[in-house]
N, C-alpha and C positions, 0 to 999 in steps of 0.2 A: 583477213589476211595478216600474217605475222612477218615482221621484218627480221631477217636472220643475217648475222655477220659471220662469215667463215673465211678460212684460208682458201686461196685459189688452188685449183687442181689442173692437171694437164688438159683435161677435157673442157676446161673453161676458156682455152686460148682464143678461139674464134670470137667469143663474146667480149672478152677483155680487149682484144685487138680492135673491135668495132668501137668500143667506148674510148679506147686510147686514141684512136684516130679522131674521134669527135672532140676529145680533150685538146689535142694539138690544134685542131681547127679553131677552137674557142680562143686560143692564143695566136690566131692569125697565121698559122702554118698551113700550107696547102694539104688538102686531103690526099692521103696515100695509104690505102689499106694494106698493101704489101709491106711497106716500110714499118707501119705500126705493128703488124703481126710478127715480122722478123725481129724487131726490137724487143717486144714483150717476150717472145719465145726465147731469145738469147738470154735475157735476164733470168727467166724461169729455169732454163736448162743449166745455167752456170751457177745458180743459187746466189745471184748477185743482189736480189731484192726480195722483199716480202710483199705479196699482193693480197689484200683482204677485200672481200666482195660483200656488197649489200644485196641481199636476195629476198624477194617476196614471192612466195610460191615457187614457181620455176623460173621467174624472170629476174635477171641480174639488173639491178637498178643503178649501180655505181661501184667504184673501186677506189682504193687508196693504195699507192705504191710507196714503200719505204726503202731507203737505202741506209746501210750501216756505215758509220764513219767514226772519226775520233775528234776529240777536243783536246789539244795539247795543253791549254791553260788549266783545264780541269783535270788533266791526266785521266781521262775517262772516255768510254765510248758513248756515242749518241746515235740516234736515228734521225734521218731527214725524211719528212713527209714531202716528197717531191711532186707527186701527182695525186690529186684528189678530184674526182669528177663524178657527178650524178647526172644521169640522162635527163635532159630538160623536162620531159613529160612526168618524170618521177620526183621532181624537186618539191620542196616544202612538205615532205612527209617524214622527215627525220633521218633519212639515210646518211646525209653528210655528217650530221652530229654523231650518229652511231658509228660511222667509220672513224671519225677522229677519236672517239672514246676507245674504240677497239685498238687503234694505233697506239694510244697511250698505254693500254693494258699490255700490249705486245712488248713495247719498250721497257716497261716496268718489269715484266717477267724475265726479260733478258738482262736486267741489271743496269740498264742505260742510265746515264746521268740526266738526260733530257731529250726532248724532241725539238726539232727545228723545222721551220718552213719559211717560204717566201711566196708572195703573191703580188700580182700587179697592183699598182697604187689605185687604179680605177675599179678594181674588183670589190666594190663596196659590200656586196652580199657575202662574199667569202670573209672579208675582214670583220664584218659584223658577227658572223658565226664564230670565228676564231676568238674574238674578244669575249663573246658570251660564254665560251668554253674555258676561259681563264688564260688564254694565250696573251703574252705581253709583247708589244712591239719593241724592237731593239732601237733605242735612241742613242746608244753609245758608239756603235760601229757603223761605218758605211760599207756596203757591199760593192765590190768591183768584179768585172770579168774581162777576160782578154780573148777575143775571137782568134782561133787558130786555123780556121778554114772557112 
């Protein structure tokens, strides 16, 4: 079996939504397949994100969703790796690593200055992968958020 990384297509929506719902549950959100499908579909239809898939034969093992944004200090555009998820039964086979590398290629080909991501402090497996792939933890800035609803 050969692992393939490819851009998502409209026909992949149901499978991406299934994985996206599982991703949200990993971060302790309630399962909601309809919400997951609607959210992913809206990003896809509006061209607001790029979704890359890890596929082996006909099975989609995982995905990475990237959002374009800007860095005022660098006066450049960057991409944010906001969602990276590999189906638990498919883990430890290189899909996450391949998706990260494909995300970097995508950002490079788009002329981006860098990629950014955030993960939970207790997500040791993800942090280990990121650091093994050359990602550097930001020790200069603190991140904040303000809930609006």
